[in-house]
C-alpha positions as CSV (number, residue, x, y, z in Angstrom):
1,M,-0.2,0.0,0.1
2,T,1.4,3.4,-0.6
3,R,0.8,6.7,1.4
4,E,-1.3,8.1,-1.6
5,Q,-3.6,4.6,-0.7
6,L,-3.7,5.3,2.7
7,F,-4.2,9.3,2.9
8,E,-7.0,8.3,0.1
9,Q,-8.5,5.6,2.9
10,I,-7.9,8.2,5.3
11,L,-10.2,10.5,3.3
12,K,-13.1,7.4,2.6
13,K,-14.1,6.7,6.1
14,K,-13.2,10.1,7.8
15,S,-10.9,8.1,10.6
16,Y,-6.9,7.2,11.0
17,L,-7.6,4.6,13.7
18,C,-6.0,1.7,13.8
19,I,-7.0,-1.4,15.5
20,G,-4.9,-3.8,17.4
21,L,-6.0,-7.1,17.9
22,D,-3.9,-8.1,20.8
23,T,-6.0,-11.1,20.9
24,D,-5.6,-13.6,24.6
25,P,-7.3,-16.3,24.8
26,K,-7.6,-15.8,28.7
27,K,-9.8,-13.3,27.9
28,L,-12.4,-14.1,25.2
29,P,-15.8,-14.8,25.7
30,E,-17.4,-18.1,26.9
31,H,-19.4,-18.7,24.3
32,L,-16.7,-18.7,21.4
33,L,-15.0,-21.3,23.1
34,D,-16.1,-24.0,21.6
35,A,-15.2,-22.5,18.3
36,E,-12.8,-24.8,15.9
37,D,-10.3,-22.0,16.3
38,P,-11.7,-19.1,19.1
39,V,-9.0,-17.0,18.8
40,Y,-10.2,-16.3,15.0
41,E,-14.1,-16.1,15.3
42,F,-13.4,-13.8,17.7
43,N,-11.3,-11.8,15.2
44,R,-13.3,-11.7,12.3
45,Q,-16.0,-11.0,14.1
46,I,-14.2,-7.9,15.7
47,I,-13.7,-7.4,11.8
48,D,-16.5,-7.4,10.2
49,A,-18.2,-4.9,12.9
50,T,-15.7,-2.4,12.8
51,A,-13.9,-2.5,9.4
52,D,-15.4,0.1,7.7
53,L,-14.3,2.1,10.6
54,C,-10.8,1.8,11.1
55,V,-7.8,2.5,7.7
56,A,-5.7,-0.1,9.7
57,Y,-5.6,-3.5,11.7
58,K,-2.7,-4.8,13.7
59,P,-1.8,-7.9,15.2
60,N,0.1,-7.9,17.8
61,I,2.4,-10.9,17.3
62,A,3.2,-12.0,20.7
63,F,-0.4,-13.2,21.3
64,Y,-0.1,-15.4,18.2
65,E,3.7,-16.8,19.4
66,A,2.5,-18.0,23.1
67,Q,0.2,-20.5,21.1
68,G,2.8,-22.2,19.5
69,P,2.0,-23.1,16.1
70,K,-2.1,-23.0,16.5
71,G,-1.3,-19.4,17.2
72,W,-0.1,-18.5,13.8
73,V,-2.8,-20.2,12.2
74,S,-4.6,-17.8,13.7
75,L,-2.8,-15.0,12.7
76,E,-2.9,-16.3,9.3
77,K,-6.5,-16.6,8.3
78,T,-7.5,-13.5,10.9
79,L,-4.8,-11.5,7.8
80,Q,-7.4,-13.6,4.5
81,H,-10.0,-12.2,5.6
82,I,-8.9,-8.2,5.8
83,P,-9.8,-6.6,3.5
84,D,-7.5,-5.9,1.1
85,E,-7.7,-1.4,1.2
86,I,-6.9,-1.9,4.9
87,F,-3.3,-1.4,6.5
88,T,-1.7,-4.4,7.9
89,I,0.9,-4.0,10.9
90,A,3.1,-7.4,12.4
91,D,3.5,-5.4,15.6
92,A,7.1,-7.8,16.1
93,K,9.7,-5.0,16.7
94,R,11.8,-7.1,15.1
95,G,15.5,-6.0,14.8
96,D,18.9,-8.1,14.7
97,I,21.5,-8.7,12.0
98,G,21.1,-8.3,8.9
99,N,21.2,-11.9,7.3
100,T,18.1,-12.3,9.9
101,S,16.7,-9.4,9.0
102,E,16.3,-10.7,5.8
103,L,14.1,-13.8,6.6
104,Y,12.1,-11.2,9.2
105,A,11.4,-9.8,6.0
106,R,10.2,-12.2,4.8
107,A,8.7,-14.3,6.8
108,F,6.3,-11.0,7.2
109,F,6.5,-9.5,4.0
110,E,6.1,-13.2,1.6
111,T,4.7,-15.9,3.9
112,M,2.5,-13.3,5.5
113,N,2.2,-10.6,3.2
114,F,2.2,-7.9,6.2
115,D,2.1,-4.5,5.3
116,S,4.1,-3.2,7.3
117,V,6.4,-4.7,10.5
118,T,7.6,-2.7,13.7
119,V,11.7,-2.6,13.7
120,A,13.8,-1.5,17.1
121,P,16.8,1.3,15.0
122,Y,19.1,0.0,17.5
123,M,21.8,-2.1,16.3
124,G,21.3,0.3,13.9
125,S,21.2,0.7,10.0
126,D,21.9,-2.7,8.7
127,S,19.2,-4.0,10.6
128,V,16.6,-2.3,9.4
129,K,17.6,-1.9,5.6
130,P,17.4,-5.5,4.9
131,F,13.4,-4.1,5.6
132,L,13.6,-2.3,3.0
133,V,14.5,-3.7,-0.5
134,Q,10.7,-5.0,-0.8
135,G,8.8,-2.3,-2.7
136,G,5.2,-1.4,-1.3
137,K,6.1,-2.5,2.0
138,W,7.1,0.0,5.2
139,V,9.2,-0.1,8.6
140,I,7.9,1.1,11.9
141,L,10.4,2.1,12.8
142,L,10.6,2.3,17.2
143,A,11.4,5.6,17.7
144,L,9.6,6.4,21.0
145,T,7.5,4.5,23.2
146,S,4.7,5.0,26.5
147,N,6.1,2.5,28.1
148,P,8.4,3.8,31.8
149,G,11.2,2.2,30.6
150,S,11.9,4.9,27.9
151,Q,13.6,7.1,30.1
152,D,16.3,4.6,29.9
153,F,18.0,4.8,26.7
154,Q,15.2,7.1,24.3
155,M,15.5,9.9,26.5
156,L,18.9,10.4,27.4
157,K,21.0,13.7,26.2
158,L,23.5,13.3,23.5
159,A,26.7,14.0,25.1
160,D,29.4,17.5,23.8
161,G,26.8,19.9,25.2
162,N,24.4,18.5,22.7
163,E,20.9,19.1,23.8
164,E,18.9,16.7,21.5
165,Y,17.3,13.3,23.1
166,L,18.5,9.9,22.0
167,F,15.3,9.3,20.1
168,E,16.0,12.5,18.7
169,Q,19.1,11.5,16.9
170,V,17.1,8.1,16.0
171,L,14.9,9.7,13.7
172,R,17.1,12.0,12.5
173,E,20.1,9.5,11.3
174,S,16.9,6.6,10.4
175,A,14.7,9.6,7.9
176,N,17.8,9.3,6.1
177,W,17.2,5.5,5.7
178,A,13.9,5.4,3.7
179,S,11.3,7.2,2.3
180,V,8.6,8.5,3.9
181,G,6.4,6.4,1.7
182,Q,8.2,3.3,3.5
183,M,8.9,4.4,6.7
184,M,6.7,5.4,9.8
185,Y,7.0,5.4,13.2
186,V,6.1,4.3,16.4
187,V,5.3,7.4,18.9
188,G,3.7,7.1,22.1
189,A,0.3,8.8,23.0
190,T,1.3,9.3,27.0
191,Q,4.3,11.2,25.6
192,A,2.3,13.9,24.0
193,E,4.8,16.3,25.1
194,Y,7.7,15.5,22.8
195,I,5.4,15.5,19.6
196,E,5.9,18.8,18.4
197,R,9.9,17.8,18.3
198,V,9.2,14.7,16.6
199,R,6.9,16.5,13.2
200,A,10.6,19.1,14.0
201,I,12.5,16.1,12.7
202,V,10.5,14.3,10.2
203,P,7.8,16.4,9.6
204,N,6.2,14.0,6.3
205,H,6.0,10.8,8.0
206,F,3.5,8.5,9.4
207,L,2.9,8.0,12.7
208,L,1.8,5.3,15.0
209,V,0.6,6.2,18.2
210,P,0.0,3.6,20.1
211,G,-1.6,4.5,24.3
212,V,-4.9,7.1,23.5
213,G,-7.8,4.4,24.9
214,A,-6.9,2.0,27.5
215,Q,-3.5,4.1,28.3
216,G,-5.3,8.2,28.7
217,G,-3.4,9.6,25.7
218,S,-5.1,12.6,24.5
219,L,-6.7,11.8,20.6
220,E,-7.3,15.1,20.7
221,E,-3.7,16.5,21.9
222,I,-1.9,14.6,19.4
223,S,-3.7,14.8,16.7
224,R,-3.3,18.8,16.9
225,L,0.4,18.5,17.6
226,G,0.4,15.9,15.1
227,M,-0.7,16.4,12.3
228,N,0.0,16.9,9.0
229,Q,-1.0,17.6,5.4
230,Q,-1.6,14.2,4.3
231,C,-2.6,14.1,8.8
232,G,0.5,11.6,8.8
233,L,-1.1,10.0,11.9
234,L,-2.6,6.8,13.1
235,I,-4.3,6.4,15.9
236,N,-3.7,2.0,17.3
237,S,-7.2,1.6,19.8
238,S,-6.1,-2.2,21.3
239,R,-8.1,-3.0,24.4
240,A,-10.9,-0.9,24.7
241,I,-12.1,-1.6,21.9
242,I,-11.8,-5.6,21.7
243,Y,-12.2,-5.3,24.6
244,A,-16.0,-3.5,24.9
245,S,-17.6,-6.5,25.8
246,S,-16.8,-9.3,27.7
247,G,-20.1,-11.3,26.1
248,R,-22.6,-12.4,23.3
249,D,-22.3,-8.9,22.5
250,F,-18.1,-8.6,22.3
251,A,-18.9,-7.2,18.2
252,D,-21.5,-5.1,18.5
253,R,-19.8,-3.6,21.5
254,A,-16.7,-3.2,19.7
255,R,-18.4,-1.6,16.8
256,E,-19.7,1.4,18.4
257,A,-16.6,2.0,21.0
258,A,-14.9,2.1,17.0
259,L,-17.8,4.3,16.0
260,E,-16.9,7.0,18.8
261,V,-13.7,7.2,17.9
262,Q,-13.6,7.7,14.8
263,R,-16.3,10.1,15.1
264,E,-14.1,11.5,16.8
265,M,-11.5,11.6,13.8
266,E,-13.5,13.4,11.4
267,Q,-13.7,16.4,13.5
268,Y,-10.2,17.4,13.9
269,L,-9.4,16.2,10.2
270,E,-12.0,19.0,9.1
271,Q,-10.4,21.2,11.4
272,Y,-6.8,20.2,10.9
273,V,-5.8,18.6,7.9
274,L,-8.7,19.1,5.4
275,H,-9.0,23.5,6.1
276,L,-5.0,23.5,5.4
């Protein structure tokens, strides 16, 4: 999927919502447990209920790896059920030496046909560039995350009197590795006070922003500070949508939660993008 195609979907759906399919077998509605593949059945109903309200789905790969071979089967069936026009993100946080990264890229881009994969940058360019060789595929690089431990390294000040943080150097350097049509960045919603610093370095890139919803990030603040002329944001919500109910109405309640977010996003698109 190209940058232009993604923006077309954003305008068509009046949404920049990404739904995280972080499907935990321990949290599935009880009535699904007798299904042949409960995880896939849950995902299928969530997708059917929300596909017209979001522009991306993001399975967190750990939830599927933890189940062993059957988890990979559930993931593959889930991917096949996602409509072609919806952007798919393998939230895998990979990143290793070159030949290993080549195999990770083959796994997610060729074998599983994801549109994008999240990648950790701290082994440097040769761990990231193998993901960038396939046309039409994206790297989503971890830049500034929401977890408390992000302070350990990402927020370190550079030496020699430089006032930049380490995450800013990561942004500045990695922006040279690929075009704005191949690379996005993860910036946590709970780090909203740094969005302006991010945008000063990468004004035209898309940002994948987790942390809105259950983690307490502000959709309004992120939208106001982070949008660019092509929206430039994918706002992820996982638990607040997919676990809106644990009963038989889980898909309907997920739709209601997604619709509430989409309607708010429509206002911000009108305010911050369409009026530019």
